[in-house]
N, C-alpha and C positions, 0 to 999 in steps of 0.2 A: 643064276636067274636066267630063264629061257628068254632069249631075244624076241621070240615070236609072241610070247606072252606080253612082254613089254610093248611091243609094237600095237597089239590089239588094244591094250589098256590106253595107250596114247590116243588112239582114234576114237575110242569110246569116250574118253575124257574131253576130247576137243569137239566132236561132232555136235553135242547139244548147245555149245556157245556160239557157233557160227550164225544161226539165224538171228540171235540177239545182236551180235556185231553188225550184221548187214542192215538191221533196223535203225542203227545209229550212225552209219557212215555216210549219210547223205545221198546214196544212190549213185547211178552212173551219169546223171545229167547235172545235178546242182553242184556236187562236189563239196557241199557244206555239211560237215558232220553235225549231229544233233546235240553234241555235248561240248562243254567248255573245255578249253585246254589250259592246263596250269603248268608251272614250272617247278621242277623239284630242286633240291639244294645243289645238285651237280649241274644245273643248267638245262637239263633234258626236259622235254615235254611229257606230261602225263594227262590222261583223262579218266574219268570214272569207268570207262569201258576197259581200259588197260588193267585197272585194279581189279574189277569185277571178274574179268576173264581169268586172270591168274588165280584168284581166290576159288573160282569153280574148278579150274583144272586141278589145283593142289587138292581141294576136297576129294575129287574123284580118284586122283592118284593114291591118296591115303587109304581109300577103301580096298585097293587091290595090291599096291606095292608096299603098304605099311610104313616102316620107318626108314626107307632109303633116304639119304640126304638130298634135299632139293635146294638148288640156287635159282633164283629168278630175278628178273629185272625190277619187279615191284616188291615193295616191302611196307612195313608200317609207317615209314616216313612218306611214302607215296601216298598213302591214305591221308596222312596229315597235311599234305600239300594241297589237298582238295578243299573247296569251300564246304561248309555244313550242308548245303543243299546237294552238292555233288556227292557228299559221303552217304547221304540218304539214297541217292540214285544208285550208288554202288550196292547198297543193301537190297534195294528193289530188284536190280539186275541178277544178283546172286540168288535171291529168293525164287525168282522166275525160273532160273535154270537148274537150281539144286535144292530148293525147298527152304522153308523158313528156318529150320535148324541151322542150316549152313549160313544163312544170312546173319544170324545172330553171332557167328563166330568168325566173322571176316578178319578181325584184327589177329586172331589166333593163327589163322591160316597164312596170313602174310608174314607173321613174325617168325614162323618155323623155318628158317634158312639154315643151310649147312654152316656150321662154324667150327672153330678148333682146328685140329690137324686136318690136312687135306685128305678128303675121302678117297678111298680106292675106287668106289663106285658111287655115281650121283646122277641126278636128273637136272638138266638145265632147261629153263622155261623163259621164252620171250613171248608174253601174251599177245602183244600186238607190235611186231617188229616193223618199224616204219610209221611211228604215230604221226609224223608230219604228213605222210601220204594219206593216212586215215582220216585226218581232219581237213586235209587240203585237196581232196579229189584224186589222189594218186593211188598207188599200190601199197599193200601192207600184207603181213603174213602172220599166222599163228605158229610158233616154232617150238618144238621140244626135242631133246636129245638124251639119250642114255649114254653116259660115258663110263667105261670100265677100263681100268689100267691105262688110262691116258688115250684111249681110242673111242671115238664116237661110234658105238656099235649099232645103235638105232637112232634114226633121225626122222622126224615128221615135220614137213613144212606146208601149211595150208594157206594158199593165197586166194581168197574168196573172189577177187575181181580180176585175176590174171588168167586169161585164156592162153595157155601155153601152146596151143595148136594154132593160134591166130596168125595171119599174115604179119610180117615184121613191121609193115607200114602202120598197123593199128594196135600192135601188141602193147604199146606203152600206155595206151588209154584203158579206162576201166571197161570191163565186160559184164554182162548180166549173169554170167557164171564163171567159175574159176577152176583152179587145178590144185590137188593135193599131191605132193611128192613124198614118198616114203622109202627109206632105206633100212633094211635088216640084215645085219652081218654080211654085207657085201652084195646083197640083192636089191636092185632098184626097180621101184614100181610107181605108177601114177594112177590117179583117179580123178574124175570129173567132180566138181562140186556145183550141184544143180539145186536150186530152190534152197540154198542153205544147208544142204546135206551132202556128206561125202559118200560118193558112190563106190562101186566095186573096184578094187585095185587090180591093175593088169601089169604085166611085165613091160619094162621100158622098151624092150625090143619090138613091142607092137605099136609103139608111138611114131609119129611121123618125124624123121630126123631131118636136120636142115641139109639141104643140097649144097655142094661146093658152089661158091659164088665168086664173082670178081671182086666183091667187097667183103672184107672181114667184119663180122658182127661182134662187138664187144659190150657186154652188159656192164653197166656202171650205175652210180647213184644218181637219182634225180636231184637231190639237194646238192647245190653248187659247193657247199662247204665240205662235202664229203668225198669230192674228187676234184683234183686239179684238171680243168678242162684241156690244158695243153698236152696232157699225157696221151689223149686220144690221137692227136695229129702225130705225135712222135712214135706211137706204135705201128704206124704204117711201115716204118723201116723194118720192125721185126717180122711183120707178116709178108712184107714184099708186095703189098697191094694196099689200096685205099682201105680205110677203116671207118665204120659207121657206129656211133654209140647208140645203144638201146638203154634208155635211162628209166629206171624203175626204183621204187623204194622197196625195202624189205629183202628177206632172204629168198624170195622167188628168183632172184638172180642166180643163186646157186643151182636152183631147179632148172633154169633155162639152159645153163651151160652143161649140167649133168645129162640132160635129155637131148643135147645136141642142137638145140635151137639157135644158140650163139656160139661163136668160136672160143670165147674166153670171158672171164669176169675179172675186171681190174678196178681196184680202188687205191688211190694214192692221196690220203687226206691231206689237208692243208696245215693243220695244227696238231701238236702232240696230243695224244689221249691214250689211256689204257683201254685195251680192247677186251670187253667182257666175254666170257665163254658162251653166254646165251646168244650173242650176236654171230657166233660162228659154228658152234658144235653141231646144231641140226644140219646146216648146210654142208659142213664138211663130211658128215655121214653120206650125203647124197653123192658128192663128187668122188669120195673114195669108193663107193659102190660102182660108180661109173668108170673107174680106172684112170681118173685124171690126176694131175700133179696139182698140189696146192701148197702155198706158203705165203708169208707176208711179202710186202713190196721189196724186201731185200733177198728173198728167196728162202728165208728161214722157215723151217717147219713150225706149225703151231703147237704150243705146249698146253694141253688140256688137263694136265695133272694137278694143278694148283688153283682151283676156283677161288674167287669169282673172275680172275683175269687170265688172259692167254698169254702168259709170260710177258715179254717186252715187244710183242708183235706190233708192226706198223703197217697198216693197209692189208691189201689182199691181192693175190694173183692166183687164178685158177685157170688151167689150160691143159690141153693134151701134152703129154711128156715131150712130144716132138717140137712143140713151140714155147714150152714153159721158160727155158733158159734165155731164149732170145727176148721174151717179154720182160723177164726179170732184169736183164741187162739194162733196159730202158728204165724201169721203174726204180731200180736201185740208184741210178744216177739222179733221178728226180728227188729221191729221199735223202741221199747222202751226199751228192755231188754239187748241188747249186744252192744249198741252204734252205730249200723250200721245206716247209713243215707239214705235218700231218693233220687234217681236220678232224 
């Protein structure tokens, strides 16, 4: 399969759903999403927009990529977790983006997940990565990856409210426009997301990269449960200079480190959890294309060969190869040395 065809299909599948998502996220001022949040069986949040977005994306992918296995965060149990009113809302959103025929087949589209033996090639989808940010006034991203032979060869991360070119003092807040990050077989590109539409992609070499500063910038999760806040202070030893956290939800963090806006992305969760492929494969394609080192908080490489989980990975470290080992020396101690657990 041609990676360029996959990339074009990803963009064409995601572009129509961005306007619908923006209509529901509460905007840049109120921070109050227009949809109710429900809790799935695994304790994670879900909204009608999460479910509808994945259904539309799967519908469009099937038109071009046919029977490639798909693994996504949402499934028929996600639909079942919603109230009857919200399930009707899902069908209305799908109908608006993909037509009434697609709206009548939402359950089918959510139910066709990869199963059986681990596929050699598959697509991973996180329709709204950072649901807490989506409903709570923070950042979020629509994320897709094509994984082949254990490598994320194509990754698309669309962060509709993240202005990757903004000053670091304001980048944590929502912007009226956003950024799309795309990796295709080792080539990294970005595009502006304006008025809900993805613009023309350009080489990352044309973007403004972070200037060396006296303070190291480390992207980490906004949700306190996703990262032990003590780790930021401890990382100052690894960098040899003060560290400032840039806290945002979603895989836009991968995009910021891939494009040089921050020095590293670090997440050391508080409690044990299995890391799903859709939470990492799209972002890993970006940082791989940028030539960065990536692994879990113990420095172990991510294993994308057996979806839906990334082996026994715990946390995330992404950084230039020159600083990766020093950062992992800190995060490994936090994970293994003092009994702290991963959130």
